[in-house]
C-alpha positions as CSV (number, residue, x, y, z in Angstrom):
1,M,-2.2,-0.6,-24.8
2,S,-3.0,-0.9,-21.2
3,R,-1.0,0.5,-18.4
4,P,1.1,-2.2,-16.7
5,T,0.1,-3.1,-13.2
6,H,2.3,-3.0,-10.0
7,Y,2.7,-6.9,-10.5
8,D,3.8,-6.4,-14.0
9,V,6.4,-3.7,-12.9
10,L,8.0,-6.1,-10.3
11,G,7.5,-9.2,-12.5
12,V,5.3,-11.1,-10.2
13,T,2.1,-12.8,-10.2
14,P,-1.0,-11.4,-8.0
15,S,-0.5,-14.5,-5.8
16,A,3.0,-13.7,-4.9
17,D,3.9,-13.6,-1.1
18,I,5.9,-10.7,0.6
19,A,9.1,-12.5,0.3
20,E,8.7,-12.8,-3.4
21,I,7.7,-9.2,-3.6
22,R,10.8,-8.1,-1.8
23,E,13.1,-10.2,-3.8
24,A,11.6,-9.1,-7.0
25,Y,11.9,-5.5,-5.8
26,R,15.7,-6.0,-5.1
27,E,16.1,-7.5,-8.6
28,R,14.3,-4.8,-10.3
29,A,16.0,-2.0,-8.5
30,R,19.5,-3.3,-9.3
31,E,18.6,-3.8,-13.0
32,H,16.8,-0.4,-13.7
33,H,18.8,1.8,-11.4
34,P,19.5,5.2,-13.1
35,D,23.3,4.7,-12.5
36,R,23.5,1.3,-13.9
37,A,21.0,2.3,-17.1
38,A,23.4,5.1,-17.8
39,S,26.5,3.3,-17.6
40,S,25.0,0.5,-19.8
41,G,23.5,3.0,-22.4
42,R,20.1,1.2,-22.1
43,S,16.9,3.1,-21.7
44,D,13.7,1.3,-21.0
45,G,10.7,3.7,-21.0
46,A,8.2,1.1,-19.8
47,I,9.8,0.7,-16.3
48,S,11.5,3.4,-14.1
49,M,12.7,3.4,-10.6
50,P,9.6,5.7,-9.4
51,A,7.4,3.1,-11.0
52,I,9.4,0.2,-9.0
53,N,9.3,2.1,-5.9
54,E,5.6,2.9,-6.0
55,A,5.0,-0.8,-6.9
56,Y,6.8,-2.0,-3.9
57,R,5.3,0.6,-1.6
58,V,1.7,-0.4,-2.5
59,L,2.3,-4.4,-2.7
60,N,4.6,-4.5,0.6
61,D,1.8,-3.2,2.7
62,P,-1.1,-5.6,3.1
63,A,-3.8,-2.9,3.5
64,R,-2.7,-1.0,0.4
65,R,-2.5,-4.2,-1.6
66,A,-5.9,-5.2,-0.8
67,V,-7.3,-1.8,-1.8
68,Y,-5.2,-2.0,-5.0
69,D,-6.4,-5.7,-5.8
70,A,-9.9,-4.6,-5.2
71,D,-9.4,-1.7,-8.0
72,L,-7.8,-4.2,-10.2
73,R,-10.8,-6.6,-10.0
74,G,-13.2,-3.7,-10.5
75,S,-11.5,-2.5,-13.7
76,A,-11.5,-6.0,-15.1
77,R,-15.2,-6.5,-15.0
78,P,-16.8,-6.6,-18.5
79,Q,-18.6,-3.5,-19.7
80,R,-22.3,-3.7,-20.5
81,G,-23.2,-4.2,-24.0
82,P,-25.5,-1.8,-26.0
83,A,-29.1,-1.6,-24.7
84,A,-31.8,-3.5,-26.1
85,P,-34.1,-1.8,-28.9
86,P,-37.3,-0.3,-27.5
87,R,-40.2,-2.7,-27.6
88,P,-42.9,-1.5,-30.0
89,K,-46.0,0.0,-28.3
90,S,-49.1,-2.3,-28.0
91,S,-52.5,-1.0,-28.4
92,E,-53.8,-3.0,-25.4
93,P,-53.8,-1.2,-22.1
94,E,-51.1,-2.0,-19.6
95,P,-52.2,-4.1,-16.6
96,A,-52.8,-2.1,-13.6
97,M,-50.1,-2.4,-10.8
98,P,-51.5,-3.9,-7.3
99,T,-52.2,-1.7,-4.7
100,F,-51.6,-2.3,-1.1
101,P,-53.6,-0.9,2.0
102,S,-51.9,2.3,3.5
103,H,-52.8,1.5,7.0
104,L,-49.8,-0.7,7.3
105,G,-47.3,2.1,7.5
106,P,-43.5,1.9,6.9
107,A,-41.6,-1.1,8.3
108,R,-40.5,-1.0,11.8
109,I,-36.8,-1.5,12.8
110,P,-36.3,-3.4,16.1
111,W,-33.9,-0.7,17.6
112,R,-33.8,-2.4,21.0
113,S,-32.3,-5.7,19.4
114,V,-30.0,-3.8,17.4
115,L,-28.6,-1.9,20.3
116,F,-28.3,-5.0,22.5
117,F,-26.4,-6.8,19.9
118,A,-24.1,-3.9,19.3
119,M,-23.3,-3.6,22.9
120,L,-22.7,-7.3,23.1
121,A,-20.2,-7.1,20.4
122,I,-18.5,-4.2,21.9
123,V,-18.1,-6.1,25.3
124,G,-16.7,-9.1,23.4
125,I,-14.1,-7.1,21.7
126,V,-13.0,-5.3,24.9
127,V,-12.7,-8.6,26.7
128,L,-10.8,-10.2,24.0
129,A,-8.3,-7.4,23.8
130,Q,-7.7,-7.9,27.5
131,F,-6.4,-11.5,26.8
132,T,-4.4,-11.0,23.6
133,D,-0.9,-10.3,23.7
134,P,0.5,-7.8,21.3
135,G,2.6,-9.4,18.6
136,E,6.5,-9.0,18.7
137,P,7.7,-6.0,16.7
138,R,8.9,-6.9,13.2
139,G,12.7,-6.9,12.6
140,P,14.4,-4.8,9.9
141,D,14.2,-6.6,6.6
142,G,17.3,-4.6,5.2
143,I,15.2,-2.4,2.8
144,I,15.3,1.3,3.8
145,Q,12.1,3.3,3.4
146,I,10.6,6.4,4.9
147,G,10.1,5.7,8.5
148,S,12.9,3.2,9.0
149,C,15.4,3.6,11.8
150,V,18.9,3.3,10.5
151,T,22.3,3.4,11.9
152,I,25.3,5.0,9.9
153,E,28.3,2.8,8.9
154,P,31.9,3.9,9.2
155,N,32.0,4.6,5.4
156,G,28.9,6.8,5.6
157,D,26.2,4.2,4.4
158,A,23.1,3.8,6.0
159,R,21.7,0.4,7.4
160,E,18.4,-0.3,8.7
161,V,18.2,-1.4,12.3
162,L,15.3,-2.0,14.9
163,C,13.8,1.0,16.4
164,T,14.4,1.6,20.1
165,A,12.0,2.4,22.8
166,D,13.1,5.9,22.9
167,P,12.3,7.8,19.5
168,A,14.7,10.5,20.5
169,M,17.6,8.0,20.2
170,D,16.6,6.7,16.8
171,L,17.9,8.1,13.2
172,V,14.8,8.1,11.2
173,V,14.5,8.1,7.4
174,E,12.5,11.1,6.5
175,A,12.8,10.7,2.6
176,F,14.3,8.3,0.1
177,V,15.4,9.7,-3.1
178,P,17.5,8.5,-6.1
179,F,21.1,9.2,-6.5
180,E,20.8,12.0,-8.6
181,D,18.4,13.9,-6.3
182,A,19.1,16.1,-3.2
183,C,17.8,15.5,0.2
184,P,15.3,18.2,1.7
185,G,16.2,20.5,4.5
186,N,16.8,19.4,8.0
187,T,18.0,16.1,6.9
188,V,21.4,14.5,6.0
189,A,22.0,12.4,2.9
190,H,23.4,8.7,3.5
191,R,24.0,6.2,0.6
192,D,21.8,3.2,1.2
193,R,23.9,0.2,2.1
194,Q,22.3,-2.0,-0.6
195,G,22.8,0.9,-3.3
196,M,19.1,1.4,-3.8
197,G,19.3,5.1,-3.3
198,I,19.9,8.0,-0.8
199,A,18.5,8.0,2.6
200,C,17.5,11.3,3.9
201,V,18.1,10.9,7.7
202,G,16.4,13.6,10.1
203,I,19.3,15.6,11.7
204,S,17.0,16.2,14.8
205,A,16.9,12.7,15.7
206,E,20.5,12.3,16.0
207,P,21.6,11.4,19.7
208,A,23.4,14.1,21.7
209,G,26.9,13.5,22.8
């Protein structure tokens, strides 16, 4: 039996967009969370929270997803069949291969043209960058992951917020672990507001006073 793909784990098709992937992740996380599975007495060995988290980590990032899709396409290619049986040897002599005069030498590469077009491309990229405005920073989507900036609610839950311009004033999630695991040192455990797990917030990032 083949191993399920990340799309199988989240229950989406390979053509699903980011919004569909995030919604599927929320549903899968609620359904297969260790606390809920233990209370219901259900055990599903095919899908686990680490597999769900890994599938979301890959498919939510366009670069990682492109590499993953390329690997899937490569593994789906049909294998070559058995080699054809060897041809019987003939008593007739094989035809001689045509020869070419050696004075022609190896093919020459037009290095001057290559360098000219390379410099032209670099100049074009630099000029285009000068007239391109950087995109607006993407706002929080409510799903806490490693590197997210958070604020701590009065009840102790962590909620994702937009990072500020001063990194020293941000509370940054250093790790995100299941409820039964402990946070690493130099971090403080705060329950995810959506109940997905524990956000390990770096204590060095807490604002002074």
